[in-house]
PDB file of N, CA, C and O in Angstrom:
ATOM      1  N   UNK A   1     -68.859 358.284 214.134  1.00  0.00           N
ATOM      2  CA  UNK A   1     -68.579 359.441 213.313  1.00  0.00           C
ATOM      3  C   UNK A   1     -69.717 359.586 212.314  1.00  0.00           C
ATOM      4  O   UNK A   1     -70.110 358.613 211.670  1.00  0.00           O
ATOM      5  N   UNK A   2     -70.235 360.770 212.186  1.00  0.00           N
ATOM      6  CA  UNK A   2     -71.342 361.046 211.289  1.00  0.00           C
ATOM      7  C   UNK A   2     -70.862 361.260 209.874  1.00  0.00           C
ATOM      8  O   UNK A   2     -69.791 360.799 209.481  1.00  0.00           O
ATOM      9  N   UNK A   3     -71.672 361.965 209.124  1.00  0.00           N
ATOM     10  CA  UNK A   3     -71.354 362.287 207.740  1.00  0.00           C
ATOM     11  C   UNK A   3     -70.079 363.129 207.680  1.00  0.00           C
ATOM     12  O   UNK A   3     -69.898 364.064 208.460  1.00  0.00           O
ATOM     13  N   UNK A   4     -69.204 362.779 206.742  1.00  0.00           N
ATOM     14  CA  UNK A   4     -67.967 363.533 206.578  1.00  0.00           C
ATOM     15  C   UNK A   4     -68.288 364.864 205.920  1.00  0.00           C
ATOM     16  O   UNK A   4     -68.901 364.912 204.854  1.00  0.00           O
ATOM     17  N   UNK A   5     -67.871 365.935 206.561  1.00  0.00           N
ATOM     18  CA  UNK A   5     -68.128 367.274 206.038  1.00  0.00           C
ATOM     19  C   UNK A   5     -66.885 367.772 205.317  1.00  0.00           C
ATOM     20  O   UNK A   5     -65.758 367.575 205.772  1.00  0.00           O
ATOM     21  N   UNK A   6     -67.117 368.422 204.179  1.00  0.00           N
ATOM     22  CA  UNK A   6     -65.994 369.008 203.463  1.00  0.00           C
ATOM     23  C   UNK A   6     -66.413 370.373 202.941  1.00  0.00           C
ATOM     24  O   UNK A   6     -67.595 370.657 202.749  1.00  0.00           O
ATOM     25  N   UNK A   7     -65.416 371.199 202.721  1.00  0.00           N
ATOM     26  CA  UNK A   7     -65.653 372.551 202.242  1.00  0.00           C
ATOM     27  C   UNK A   7     -64.455 372.947 201.389  1.00  0.00           C
ATOM     28  O   UNK A   7     -63.318 372.578 201.683  1.00  0.00           O
ATOM     29  N   UNK A   8     -64.725 373.704 200.330  1.00  0.00           N
ATOM     30  CA  UNK A   8     -63.650 374.193 199.492  1.00  0.00           C
ATOM     31  C   UNK A   8     -62.845 375.257 200.213  1.00  0.00           C
ATOM     32  O   UNK A   8     -63.370 375.971 201.068  1.00  0.00           O
ATOM     33  N   UNK A   9     -61.584 375.360 199.872  1.00  0.00           N
ATOM     34  CA  UNK A   9     -60.710 376.317 200.538  1.00  0.00           C
ATOM     35  C   UNK A   9     -61.227 377.751 200.390  1.00  0.00           C
ATOM     36  O   UNK A   9     -61.234 378.506 201.362  1.00  0.00           O
ATOM     37  N   UNK A  10     -61.654 378.129 199.198  1.00  0.00           N
ATOM     38  CA  UNK A  10     -62.159 379.488 198.976  1.00  0.00           C
ATOM     39  C   UNK A  10     -63.401 379.754 199.829  1.00  0.00           C
ATOM     40  O   UNK A  10     -63.578 380.855 200.351  1.00  0.00           O
ATOM     41  N   UNK A  11     -64.252 378.748 199.966  1.00  0.00           N
ATOM     42  CA  UNK A  11     -65.457 378.893 200.784  1.00  0.00           C
ATOM     43  C   UNK A  11     -65.116 378.914 202.273  1.00  0.00           C
ATOM     44  O   UNK A  11     -65.796 379.578 203.055  1.00  0.00           O
ATOM     45  N   UNK A  12     -64.073 378.196 202.665  1.00  0.00           N
ATOM     46  CA  UNK A  12     -63.708 378.089 204.085  1.00  0.00           C
ATOM     47  C   UNK A  12     -63.096 379.375 204.633  1.00  0.00           C
ATOM     48  O   UNK A  12     -63.310 379.717 205.796  1.00  0.00           O
ATOM     49  N   UNK A  13     -62.346 380.077 203.813  1.00  0.00           N
ATOM     50  CA  UNK A  13     -61.645 381.277 204.300  1.00  0.00           C
ATOM     51  C   UNK A  13     -62.566 382.252 205.035  1.00  0.00           C
ATOM     52  O   UNK A  13     -62.283 382.589 206.185  1.00  0.00           O
ATOM     53  N   UNK A  14     -63.651 382.717 204.423  1.00  0.00           N
ATOM     54  CA  UNK A  14     -64.490 383.685 205.140  1.00  0.00           C
ATOM     55  C   UNK A  14     -65.303 383.069 206.275  1.00  0.00           C
ATOM     56  O   UNK A  14     -65.851 383.794 207.105  1.00  0.00           O
ATOM     57  N   UNK A  15     -65.388 381.738 206.322  1.00  0.00           N
ATOM     58  CA  UNK A  15     -66.177 381.051 207.340  1.00  0.00           C
ATOM     59  C   UNK A  15     -65.313 380.402 208.419  1.00  0.00           C
ATOM     60  O   UNK A  15     -65.828 379.638 209.234  1.00  0.00           O
ATOM     61  N   UNK A  16     -64.044 380.682 208.442  1.00  0.00           N
ATOM     62  CA  UNK A  16     -63.129 379.949 209.314  1.00  0.00           C
ATOM     63  C   UNK A  16     -63.543 379.986 210.784  1.00  0.00           C
ATOM     64  O   UNK A  16     -63.521 378.954 211.456  1.00  0.00           O
ATOM     65  N   UNK A  17     -63.914 381.146 211.284  1.00  0.00           N
ATOM     66  CA  UNK A  17     -64.322 381.254 212.686  1.00  0.00           C
ATOM     67  C   UNK A  17     -65.518 380.356 212.966  1.00  0.00           C
ATOM     68  O   UNK A  17     -65.557 379.660 213.981  1.00  0.00           O
ATOM     69  N   UNK A  18     -66.481 380.373 212.072  1.00  0.00           N
ATOM     70  CA  UNK A  18     -67.678 379.548 212.253  1.00  0.00           C
ATOM     71  C   UNK A  18     -67.340 378.057 212.156  1.00  0.00           C
ATOM     72  O   UNK A  18     -67.866 377.257 212.930  1.00  0.00           O
ATOM     73  N   UNK A  19     -66.478 377.679 211.227  1.00  0.00           N
ATOM     74  CA  UNK A  19     -66.085 376.281 211.073  1.00  0.00           C
ATOM     75  C   UNK A  19     -65.368 375.772 212.324  1.00  0.00           C
ATOM     76  O   UNK A  19     -65.620 374.658 212.781  1.00  0.00           O
ATOM     77  N   UNK A  20     -64.481 376.590 212.868  1.00  0.00           N
ATOM     78  CA  UNK A  20     -63.750 376.197 214.073  1.00  0.00           C
ATOM     79  C   UNK A  20     -64.715 376.018 215.238  1.00  0.00           C
ATOM     80  O   UNK A  20     -64.608 375.051 215.992  1.00  0.00           O
ATOM     81  N   UNK A  21     -65.646 376.934 215.384  1.00  0.00           N
ATOM     82  CA  UNK A  21     -66.650 376.812 216.439  1.00  0.00           C
ATOM     83  C   UNK A  21     -67.458 375.527 216.262  1.00  0.00           C
ATOM     84  O   UNK A  21     -67.738 374.823 217.233  1.00  0.00           O
ATOM     85  N   UNK A  22     -67.825 375.231 215.038  1.00  0.00           N
ATOM     86  CA  UNK A  22     -68.624 374.038 214.752  1.00  0.00           C
ATOM     87  C   UNK A  22     -67.871 372.745 215.082  1.00  0.00           C
ATOM     88  O   UNK A  22     -68.443 371.836 215.683  1.00  0.00           O
ATOM     89  N   UNK A  23     -66.601 372.656 214.700  1.00  0.00           N
ATOM     90  CA  UNK A  23     -65.859 371.420 214.991  1.00  0.00           C
ATOM     91  C   UNK A  23     -65.624 371.260 216.487  1.00  0.00           C
ATOM     92  O   UNK A  23     -65.593 370.137 216.990  1.00  0.00           O
ATOM     93  N   UNK A  24     -65.458 372.363 217.199  1.00  0.00           N
ATOM     94  CA  UNK A  24     -65.280 372.269 218.645  1.00  0.00           C
ATOM     95  C   UNK A  24     -66.561 371.856 219.345  1.00  0.00           C
ATOM     96  O   UNK A  24     -66.518 371.103 220.318  1.00  0.00           O
ATOM     97  N   UNK A  25     -67.699 372.335 218.867  1.00  0.00           N
ATOM     98  CA  UNK A  25     -68.972 372.003 219.508  1.00  0.00           C
ATOM     99  C   UNK A  25     -69.493 370.633 219.088  1.00  0.00           C
ATOM    100  O   UNK A  25     -69.926 369.852 219.936  1.00  0.00           O
ATOM    101  N   UNK A  26     -69.458 370.333 217.805  1.00  0.00           N
ATOM    102  CA  UNK A  26     -70.031 369.086 217.301  1.00  0.00           C
ATOM    103  C   UNK A  26     -69.055 367.914 217.375  1.00  0.00           C
ATOM    104  O   UNK A  26     -69.472 366.756 217.404  1.00  0.00           O
ATOM    105  N   UNK A  27     -67.767 368.211 217.405  1.00  0.00           N
ATOM    106  CA  UNK A  27     -66.772 367.144 217.466  1.00  0.00           C
ATOM    107  C   UNK A  27     -66.540 366.438 216.146  1.00  0.00           C
ATOM    108  O   UNK A  27     -65.855 365.416 216.105  1.00  0.00           O
ATOM    109  N   UNK A  28     -67.096 366.962 215.069  1.00  0.00           N
ATOM    110  CA  UNK A  28     -66.916 366.364 213.752  1.00  0.00           C
ATOM    111  C   UNK A  28     -65.921 367.204 212.941  1.00  0.00           C
ATOM    112  O   UNK A  28     -66.034 368.429 212.896  1.00  0.00           O
ATOM    113  N   UNK A  29     -64.958 366.550 212.306  1.00  0.00           N
ATOM    114  CA  UNK A  29     -63.964 367.309 211.530  1.00  0.00           C
ATOM    115  C   UNK A  29     -64.524 367.853 210.227  1.00  0.00           C
ATOM    116  O   UNK A  29     -65.563 367.405 209.743  1.00  0.00           O
ATOM    117  N   UNK A  30     -63.829 368.811 209.679  1.00  0.00           N
ATOM    118  CA  UNK A  30     -64.107 369.344 208.345  1.00  0.00           C
ATOM    119  C   UNK A  30     -62.877 369.085 207.491  1.00  0.00           C
ATOM    120  O   UNK A  30     -61.752 369.368 207.903  1.00  0.00           O
ATOM    121  N   UNK A  31     -63.098 368.550 206.308  1.00  0.00           N
ATOM    122  CA  UNK A  31     -62.021 368.363 205.359  1.00  0.00           C
ATOM    123  C   UNK A  31     -61.994 369.570 204.425  1.00  0.00           C
ATOM    124  O   UNK A  31     -63.034 369.992 203.918  1.00  0.00           O
ATOM    125  N   UNK A  32     -60.819 370.116 204.203  1.00  0.00           N
ATOM    126  CA  UNK A  32     -60.643 371.265 203.337  1.00  0.00           C
ATOM    127  C   UNK A  32     -60.143 370.766 201.981  1.00  0.00           C
ATOM    128  O   UNK A  32     -59.128 370.075 201.883  1.00  0.00           O
ATOM    129  N   UNK A  33     -60.883 371.136 200.950  1.00  0.00           N
ATOM    130  CA  UNK A  33     -60.599 370.668 199.591  1.00  0.00           C
ATOM    131  C   UNK A  33     -60.108 371.842 198.736  1.00  0.00           C
ATOM    132  O   UNK A  33     -60.618 372.957 198.842  1.00  0.00           O
ATOM    133  N   UNK A  34     -59.112 371.569 197.890  1.00  0.00           N
ATOM    134  CA  UNK A  34     -58.646 372.557 196.920  1.00  0.00           C
ATOM    135  C   UNK A  34     -58.253 371.806 195.657  1.00  0.00           C
ATOM    136  O   UNK A  34     -57.522 370.817 195.715  1.00  0.00           O
ATOM    137  N   UNK A  35     -58.733 372.271 194.536  1.00  0.00           N
ATOM    138  CA  UNK A  35     -58.450 371.614 193.250  1.00  0.00           C
ATOM    139  C   UNK A  35     -58.788 370.124 193.283  1.00  0.00           C
ATOM    140  O   UNK A  35     -58.035 369.290 192.782  1.00  0.00           O
ATOM    141  N   UNK A  36     -59.926 369.813 193.879  1.00  0.00           N
ATOM    142  CA  UNK A  36     -60.441 368.438 193.985  1.00  0.00           C
ATOM    143  C   UNK A  36     -59.532 367.518 194.800  1.00  0.00           C
ATOM    144  O   UNK A  36     -59.629 366.296 194.689  1.00  0.00           O
ATOM    145  N   UNK A  37     -58.658 368.092 195.609  1.00  0.00           N
ATOM    146  CA  UNK A  37     -57.777 367.283 196.453  1.00  0.00           C
ATOM    147  C   UNK A  37     -57.938 367.683 197.905  1.00  0.00           C
ATOM    148  O   UNK A  37     -58.104 368.861 198.223  1.00  0.00           O
ATOM    149  N   UNK A  38     -57.888 366.689 198.787  1.00  0.00           N
ATOM    150  CA  UNK A  38     -57.920 366.942 200.224  1.00  0.00           C
ATOM    151  C   UNK A  38     -56.607 367.600 200.630  1.00  0.00           C
ATOM    152  O   UNK A  38     -55.529 367.050 200.405  1.00  0.00           O
ATOM    153  N   UNK A  39     -56.710 368.792 201.235  1.00  0.00           N
ATOM    154  CA  UNK A  39     -55.512 369.553 201.586  1.00  0.00           C
ATOM    155  C   UNK A  39     -55.277 369.640 203.090  1.00  0.00           C
ATOM    156  O   UNK A  39     -54.133 369.726 203.537  1.00  0.00           O
ATOM    157  N   UNK A  40     -56.367 369.618 203.880  1.00  0.00           N
ATOM    158  CA  UNK A  40     -56.214 369.783 205.327  1.00  0.00           C
ATOM    159  C   UNK A  40     -57.465 369.266 206.030  1.00  0.00           C
ATOM    160  O   UNK A  40     -58.488 368.985 205.406  1.00  0.00           O
ATOM    161  N   UNK A  41     -57.344 369.152 207.346  1.00  0.00           N
ATOM    162  CA  UNK A  41     -58.468 368.757 208.185  1.00  0.00           C
ATOM    163  C   UNK A  41     -58.529 369.728 209.355  1.00  0.00           C
ATOM    164  O   UNK A  41     -57.514 370.018 209.988  1.00  0.00           O
ATOM    165  N   UNK A  42     -59.714 370.221 209.632  1.00  0.00           N
ATOM    166  CA  UNK A  42     -59.915 371.050 210.818  1.00  0.00           C
ATOM    167  C   UNK A  42     -60.562 370.153 211.864  1.00  0.00           C
ATOM    168  O   UNK A  42     -61.629 369.583 211.634  1.00  0.00           O
ATOM    169  N   UNK A  43     -59.905 370.033 213.020  1.00  0.00           N
ATOM    170  CA  UNK A  43     -60.482 369.266 214.126  1.00  0.00           C
ATOM    171  C   UNK A  43     -60.462 370.133 215.375  1.00  0.00           C
ATOM    172  O   UNK A  43     -59.677 371.075 215.479  1.00  0.00           O
ATOM    173  N   UNK A  44     -61.324 369.807 216.311  1.00  0.00           N
ATOM    174  CA  UNK A  44     -61.363 370.531 217.573  1.00  0.00           C
ATOM    175  C   UNK A  44     -60.173 370.177 218.446  1.00  0.00           C
ATOM    176  O   UNK A  44     -59.543 369.135 218.263  1.00  0.00           O
ATOM    177  N   UNK A  45     -59.873 371.040 219.384  1.00  0.00           N
ATOM    178  CA  UNK A  45     -58.719 370.832 220.255  1.00  0.00           C
ATOM    179  C   UNK A  45     -58.879 369.593 221.125  1.00  0.00           C
ATOM    180  O   UNK A  45     -57.895 368.912 221.414  1.00  0.00           O
ATOM    181  N   UNK A  46     -60.104 369.292 221.545  1.00  0.00           N
ATOM    182  CA  UNK A  46     -60.315 368.081 222.347  1.00  0.00           C
ATOM    183  C   UNK A  46     -60.023 366.829 221.531  1.00  0.00           C
ATOM    184  O   UNK A  46     -59.425 365.879 222.036  1.00  0.00           O
ATOM    185  N   UNK A  47     -60.444 366.829 220.272  1.00  0.00           N
ATOM    186  CA  UNK A  47     -60.136 365.709 219.390  1.00  0.00           C
ATOM    187  C   UNK A  47     -58.631 365.572 219.196  1.00  0.00           C
ATOM    188  O   UNK A  47     -58.085 364.470 219.246  1.00  0.00           O
ATOM    189  N   UNK A  48     -57.976 366.690 218.975  1.00  0.00           N
ATOM    190  CA  UNK A  48     -56.526 366.674 218.775  1.00  0.00           C
ATOM    191  C   UNK A  48     -55.821 366.096 220.008  1.00  0.00           C
ATOM    192  O   UNK A  48     -54.981 365.205 219.890  1.00  0.00           O
ATOM    193  N   UNK A  49     -56.170 366.610 221.180  1.00  0.00           N
ATOM    194  CA  UNK A  49     -55.540 366.130 222.417  1.00  0.00           C
ATOM    195  C   UNK A  49     -55.807 364.649 222.633  1.00  0.00           C
ATOM    196  O   UNK A  49     -54.921 363.918 223.075  1.00  0.00           O
ATOM    197  N   UNK A  50     -57.027 364.195 222.325  1.00  0.00           N
ATOM    198  CA  UNK A  50     -57.362 362.782 222.468  1.00  0.00           C
ATOM    199  C   UNK A  50     -56.528 361.928 221.518  1.00  0.00           C
ATOM    200  O   UNK A  50     -56.047 360.861 221.901  1.00  0.00           O
ATOM    201  N   UNK A  51     -56.355 362.391 220.283  1.00  0.00           N
ATOM    202  CA  UNK A  51     -55.534 361.642 219.325  1.00  0.00           C
ATOM    203  C   UNK A  51     -54.087 361.549 219.784  1.00  0.00           C
ATOM    204  O   UNK A  51     -53.472 360.487 219.691  1.00  0.00           O
ATOM    205  N   UNK A  52     -53.541 362.648 220.275  1.00  0.00           N
ATOM    206  CA  UNK A  52     -52.153 362.646 220.744  1.00  0.00           C
ATOM    207  C   UNK A  52     -51.989 361.682 221.917  1.00  0.00           C
ATOM    208  O   UNK A  52     -51.033 360.908 221.957  1.00  0.00           O
ATOM    209  N   UNK A  53     -52.916 361.728 222.865  1.00  0.00           N
ATOM    210  CA  UNK A  53     -52.860 360.821 224.026  1.00  0.00           C
ATOM    211  C   UNK A  53     -52.914 359.370 223.571  1.00  0.00           C
ATOM    212  O   UNK A  53     -52.141 358.536 224.043  1.00  0.00           O
ATOM    213  N   UNK A  54     -53.826 359.070 222.654  1.00  0.00           N
ATOM    214  CA  UNK A  54     -53.935 357.694 222.161  1.00  0.00           C
ATOM    215  C   UNK A  54     -52.673 357.254 221.432  1.00  0.00           C
ATOM    216  O   UNK A  54     -52.236 356.114 221.589  1.00  0.00           O
ATOM    217  N   UNK A  55     -52.088 358.135 220.643  1.00  0.00           N
ATOM    218  CA  UNK A  55     -50.840 357.793 219.952  1.00  0.00           C
ATOM    219  C   UNK A  55     -49.713 357.518 220.942  1.00  0.00           C
ATOM    220  O   UNK A  55     -48.938 356.579 220.761  1.00  0.00           O
ATOM    221  N   UNK A  56     -49.624 358.341 221.991  1.00  0.00           N
ATOM    222  CA  UNK A  56     -48.602 358.115 223.014  1.00  0.00           C
ATOM    223  C   UNK A  56     -48.833 356.784 223.721  1.00  0.00           C
ATOM    224  O   UNK A  56     -47.884 356.040 223.968  1.00  0.00           O
ATOM    225  N   UNK A  57     -50.095 356.478 224.048  1.00  0.00           N
ATOM    226  CA  UNK A  57     -50.410 355.199 224.699  1.00  0.00           C
ATOM    227  C   UNK A  57     -50.065 354.025 223.792  1.00  0.00           C
ATOM    228  O   UNK A  57     -49.505 353.030 224.251  1.00  0.00           O
ATOM    229  N   UNK A  58     -50.396 354.136 222.504  1.00  0.00           N
ATOM    230  CA  UNK A  58     -50.079 353.069 221.555  1.00  0.00           C
ATOM    231  C   UNK A  58     -48.573 352.899 221.390  1.00  0.00           C
ATOM    232  O   UNK A  58     -48.080 351.777 221.276  1.00  0.00           O
ATOM    233  N   UNK A  59     -47.852 353.999 221.377  1.00  0.00           N
ATOM    234  CA  UNK A  59     -46.402 353.932 221.263  1.00  0.00           C
ATOM    235  C   UNK A  59     -45.799 353.233 222.480  1.00  0.00           C
ATOM    236  O   UNK A  59     -44.912 352.391 222.346  1.00  0.00           O
ATOM    237  N   UNK A  60     -46.294 353.594 223.677  1.00  0.00           N
ATOM    238  CA  UNK A  60     -45.817 352.938 224.896  1.00  0.00           C
ATOM    239  C   UNK A  60     -46.107 351.441 224.865  1.00  0.00           C
ATOM    240  O   UNK A  60     -45.251 350.630 225.219  1.00  0.00           O
ATOM    241  N   UNK A  61     -47.320 351.078 224.438  1.00  0.00           N
ATOM    242  CA  UNK A  61     -47.696 349.664 224.374  1.00  0.00           C
ATOM    243  C   UNK A  61     -46.819 348.917 223.373  1.00  0.00           C
ATOM    244  O   UNK A  61     -46.411 347.784 223.630  1.00  0.00           O
ATOM    245  N   UNK A  62     -46.528 349.544 222.234  1.00  0.00           N
ATOM    246  CA  UNK A  62     -45.678 348.916 221.225  1.00  0.00           C
ATOM    247  C   UNK A  62     -44.263 348.695 221.765  1.00  0.00           C
ATOM    248  O   UNK A  62     -43.649 347.660 221.506  1.00  0.00           O
ATOM    249  N   UNK A  63     -43.751 349.672 222.517  1.00  0.00           N
ATOM    250  CA  UNK A  63     -42.417 349.521 223.103  1.00  0.00           C
ATOM    251  C   UNK A  63     -42.390 348.380 224.116  1.00  0.00           C
ATOM    252  O   UNK A  63     -41.427 347.615 224.164  1.00  0.00           O
ATOM    253  N   UNK A  64     -43.442 348.261 224.924  1.00  0.00           N
ATOM    254  CA  UNK A  64     -43.507 347.168 225.891  1.00  0.00           C
ATOM    255  C   UNK A  64     -43.576 345.817 225.198  1.00  0.00           C
ATOM    256  O   UNK A  64     -42.897 344.872 225.599  1.00  0.00           O
ATOM    257  N   UNK A  65     -44.400 345.728 224.155  1.00  0.00           N
ATOM    258  CA  UNK A  65     -44.497 344.471 223.407  1.00  0.00           C
ATOM    259  C   UNK A  65     -43.168 344.113 222.756  1.00  0.00           C
ATOM    260  O   UNK A  65     -42.769 342.948 222.750  1.00  0.00           O
ATOM    261  N   UNK A  66     -42.483 345.112 222.208  1.00  0.00           N
ATOM    262  CA  UNK A  66     -41.191 344.844 221.583  1.00  0.00           C
ATOM    263  C   UNK A  66     -40.183 344.361 222.623  1.00  0.00           C
ATOM    264  O   UNK A  66     -39.395 343.456 222.352  1.00  0.00           O
ATOM    265  N   UNK A  67     -40.207 344.963 223.813  1.00  0.00           N
ATOM    266  CA  UNK A  67     -39.298 344.531 224.886  1.00  0.00           C
ATOM    267  C   UNK A  67     -39.576 343.086 225.268  1.00  0.00           C
ATOM    268  O   UNK A  67     -38.649 342.315 225.516  1.00  0.00           O
ATOM    269  N   UNK A  68     -40.852 342.719 225.315  1.00  0.00           N
ATOM    270  CA  UNK A  68     -41.196 341.329 225.628  1.00  0.00           C
ATOM    271  C   UNK A  68     -40.715 340.392 224.525  1.00  0.00           C
ATOM    272  O   UNK A  68     -40.166 339.328 224.807  1.00  0.00           O
ATOM    273  N   UNK A  69     -40.922 340.788 223.264  1.00  0.00           N
ATOM    274  CA  UNK A  69     -40.467 339.960 222.145  1.00  0.00           C
ATOM    275  C   UNK A  69     -38.951 339.800 222.150  1.00  0.00           C
ATOM    276  O   UNK A  69     -38.425 338.736 221.823  1.00  0.00           O
ATOM    277  N   UNK A  70     -38.258 340.870 222.525  1.00  0.00           N
ATOM    278  CA  UNK A  70     -36.796 340.831 222.584  1.00  0.00           C
ATOM    279  C   UNK A  70     -36.303 340.197 223.878  1.00  0.00           C
ATOM    280  O   UNK A  70     -35.097 340.064 224.088  1.00  0.00           O
ATOM    281  N   UNK A  71     -37.224 339.810 224.735  1.00  0.00           N
ATOM    282  CA  UNK A  71     -36.933 339.209 226.041  1.00  0.00           C
ATOM    283  C   UNK A  71     -36.012 340.086 226.879  1.00  0.00           C
ATOM    284  O   UNK A  71     -35.111 339.603 227.565  1.00  0.00           O
ATOM    285  N   UNK A  72     -36.265 341.395 226.803  1.00  0.00           N
ATOM    286  CA  UNK A  72     -35.518 342.331 227.632  1.00  0.00           C
ATOM    287  C   UNK A  72     -36.029 342.238 229.066  1.00  0.00           C
ATOM    288  O   UNK A  72     -37.221 342.024 229.287  1.00  0.00           O
ATOM    289  N   UNK A  73     -35.145 342.395 230.030  1.00  0.00           N
ATOM    290  CA  UNK A  73     -35.609 342.349 231.419  1.00  0.00           C
ATOM    291  C   UNK A  73     -36.514 343.545 231.718  1.00  0.00           C
ATOM    292  O   UNK A  73     -36.245 344.667 231.288  1.00  0.00           O
ATOM    293  N   UNK A  74     -37.576 343.289 232.452  1.00  0.00           N
ATOM    294  CA  UNK A  74     -38.500 344.358 232.831  1.00  0.00           C
ATOM    295  C   UNK A  74     -38.624 344.374 234.344  1.00  0.00           C
ATOM    296  O   UNK A  74     -38.243 343.417 235.018  1.00  0.00           O
ATOM    297  N   UNK A  75     -39.157 345.465 234.875  1.00  0.00           N
ATOM    298  CA  UNK A  75     -39.396 345.571 236.314  1.00  0.00           C
ATOM    299  C   UNK A  75     -40.647 346.401 236.533  1.00  0.00           C
ATOM    300  O   UNK A  75     -41.014 347.216 235.686  1.00  0.00           O
ATOM    301  N   UNK A  76     -41.302 346.196 237.668  1.00  0.00           N
ATOM    302  CA  UNK A  76     -42.484 347.013 237.959  1.00  0.00           C
ATOM    303  C   UNK A  76     -42.118 348.498 238.021  1.00  0.00           C
ATOM    304  O   UNK A  76     -40.992 348.853 238.371  1.00  0.00           O
ATOM    305  N   UNK A  77     -43.072 349.353 237.681  1.00  0.00           N
ATOM    306  CA  UNK A  77     -42.848 350.794 237.644  1.00  0.00           C
ATOM    307  C   UNK A  77     -42.352 351.316 238.986  1.00  0.00           C
ATOM    308  O   UNK A  77     -41.428 352.129 239.033  1.00  0.00           O
ATOM    309  N   UNK A  78     -42.964 350.849 240.088  1.00  0.00           N
ATOM    310  CA  UNK A  78     -42.583 351.334 241.415  1.00  0.00           C
ATOM    311  C   UNK A  78     -41.112 351.025 241.716  1.00  0.00           C
ATOM    312  O   UNK A  78     -40.404 351.846 242.299  1.00  0.00           O
ATOM    313  N   UNK A  79     -40.666 349.846 241.316  1.00  0.00           N
ATOM    314  CA  UNK A  79     -39.264 349.469 241.525  1.00  0.00           C
ATOM    315  C   UNK A  79     -38.349 350.363 240.690  1.00  0.00           C
ATOM    316  O   UNK A  79     -37.277 350.763 241.146  1.00  0.00           O
ATOM    317  N   UNK A  80     -38.772 350.672 239.478  1.00  0.00           N
ATOM    318  CA  UNK A  80     -37.993 351.549 238.601  1.00  0.00           C
ATOM    319  C   UNK A  80     -37.851 352.945 239.227  1.00  0.00           C
ATOM    320  O   UNK A  80     -36.768 353.530 239.202  1.00  0.00           O
ATOM    321  N   UNK A  81     -38.947 353.475 239.786  1.00  0.00           N
ATOM    322  CA  UNK A  81     -38.910 354.796 240.420  1.00  0.00           C
ATOM    323  C   UNK A  81     -37.950 354.783 241.603  1.00  0.00           C
ATOM    324  O   UNK A  81     -37.157 355.711 241.757  1.00  0.00           O
ATOM    325  N   UNK A  82     -38.004 353.756 242.437  1.00  0.00           N
ATOM    326  CA  UNK A  82     -37.091 353.645 243.589  1.00  0.00           C
ATOM    327  C   UNK A  82     -35.632 353.596 243.120  1.00  0.00           C
ATOM    328  O   UNK A  82     -34.748 354.202 243.725  1.00  0.00           O
ATOM    329  N   UNK A  83     -35.406 352.857 242.027  1.00  0.00           N
ATOM    330  CA  UNK A  83     -34.048 352.755 241.491  1.00  0.00           C
ATOM    331  C   UNK A  83     -33.552 354.123 241.020  1.00  0.00           C
ATOM    332  O   UNK A  83     -32.404 354.491 241.267  1.00  0.00           O
ATOM    333  N   UNK A  84     -34.429 354.880 240.335  1.00  0.00           N
ATOM    334  CA  UNK A  84     -34.053 356.218 239.880  1.00  0.00           C
ATOM    335  C   UNK A  84     -33.782 357.147 241.056  1.00  0.00           C
ATOM    336  O   UNK A  84     -32.827 357.924 241.023  1.00  0.00           O
ATOM    337  N   UNK A  85     -34.610 357.075 242.092  1.00  0.00           N
ATOM    338  CA  UNK A  85     -34.398 357.910 243.274  1.00  0.00           C
ATOM    339  C   UNK A  85     -33.075 357.576 243.942  1.00  0.00           C
ATOM    340  O   UNK A  85     -32.381 358.464 244.437  1.00  0.00           O
ATOM    341  N   UNK A  86     -32.731 356.304 243.956  1.00  0.00           N
ATOM    342  CA  UNK A  86     -31.451 355.896 244.528  1.00  0.00           C
ATOM    343  C   UNK A  86     -30.277 356.466 243.751  1.00  0.00           C
ATOM    344  O   UNK A  86     -29.286 356.877 244.353  1.00  0.00           O
ATOM    345  N   UNK A  87     -30.364 356.499 242.448  1.00  0.00           N
ATOM    346  CA  UNK A  87     -29.316 357.072 241.615  1.00  0.00           C
ATOM    347  C   UNK A  87     -29.169 358.568 241.861  1.00  0.00           C
ATOM    348  O   UNK A  87     -28.055 359.085 241.955  1.00  0.00           O
ATOM    349  N   UNK A  88     -30.318 359.270 241.967  1.00  0.00           N
ATOM    350  CA  UNK A  88     -30.277 360.723 242.181  1.00  0.00           C
ATOM    351  C   UNK A  88     -29.648 361.057 243.524  1.00  0.00           C
ATOM    352  O   UNK A  88     -28.860 361.998 243.619  1.00  0.00           O
ATOM    353  N   UNK A  89     -29.986 360.293 244.575  1.00  0.00           N
ATOM    354  CA  UNK A  89     -29.428 360.606 245.892  1.00  0.00           C
ATOM    355  C   UNK A  89     -27.943 360.288 245.938  1.00  0.00           C
ATOM    356  O   UNK A  89     -27.195 360.983 246.627  1.00  0.00           O
ATOM    357  N   UNK A  90     -27.486 359.246 245.217  1.00  0.00           N
ATOM    358  CA  UNK A  90     -26.049 358.955 245.208  1.00  0.00           C
ATOM    359  C   UNK A  90     -25.284 359.998 244.402  1.00  0.00           C
ATOM    360  O   UNK A  90     -24.138 360.310 244.727  1.00  0.00           O
ATOM    361  N   UNK A  91     -25.895 360.536 243.366  1.00  0.00           N
ATOM    362  CA  UNK A  91     -25.267 361.590 242.576  1.00  0.00           C
ATOM    363  C   UNK A  91     -25.182 362.851 243.414  1.00  0.00           C
ATOM    364  O   UNK A  91     -24.158 363.533 243.397  1.00  0.00           O
ATOM    365  N   UNK A  92     -26.255 363.180 244.159  1.00  0.00           N
ATOM    366  CA  UNK A  92     -26.260 364.361 245.003  1.00  0.00           C
ATOM    367  C   UNK A  92     -25.220 364.249 246.110  1.00  0.00           C
ATOM    368  O   UNK A  92     -24.571 365.237 246.455  1.00  0.00           O
ATOM    369  N   UNK A  93     -25.057 363.059 246.667  1.00  0.00           N
ATOM    370  CA  UNK A  93     -24.084 362.860 247.750  1.00  0.00           C
ATOM    371  C   UNK A  93     -22.662 362.983 247.234  1.00  0.00           C
ATOM    372  O   UNK A  93     -21.756 363.364 247.975  1.00  0.00           O
ATOM    373  N   UNK A  94     -22.467 362.656 245.946  1.00  0.00           N
ATOM    374  CA  UNK A  94     -21.128 362.722 245.368  1.00  0.00           C
ATOM    375  C   UNK A  94     -20.688 364.134 245.023  1.00  0.00           C
ATOM    376  O   UNK A  94     -19.507 364.357 244.755  1.00  0.00           O
ATOM    377  N   UNK A  95     -21.616 365.106 245.024  1.00  0.00           N
ATOM    378  CA  UNK A  95     -21.260 366.480 244.656  1.00  0.00           C
ATOM    379  C   UNK A  95     -20.612 367.215 245.741  1.00  0.00           C
ATOM    380  O   UNK A  95     -20.259 368.382 245.571  1.00  0.00           O
TER     381      UNK A  95
END
């Protein structure tokens, strides 16, 4: 990550289109400041999507680690899918 860029809210308003284009192309966020306080961050959509994916991956990993710590029974993903398919077909047959 390069130099942190910041801009005042009043200055950002008329430049918003340009700022959005810049964060999408350069990949560097802009911090929006108002009354000497950080109020918001403008990031590109690729950065946002990457952060969300990483958070989901970290959440999944944390759940797996917690299951191991709690000594919960686990099974391979493929076995889990087969088990779910078996439940769906038995439910369909019961209708």
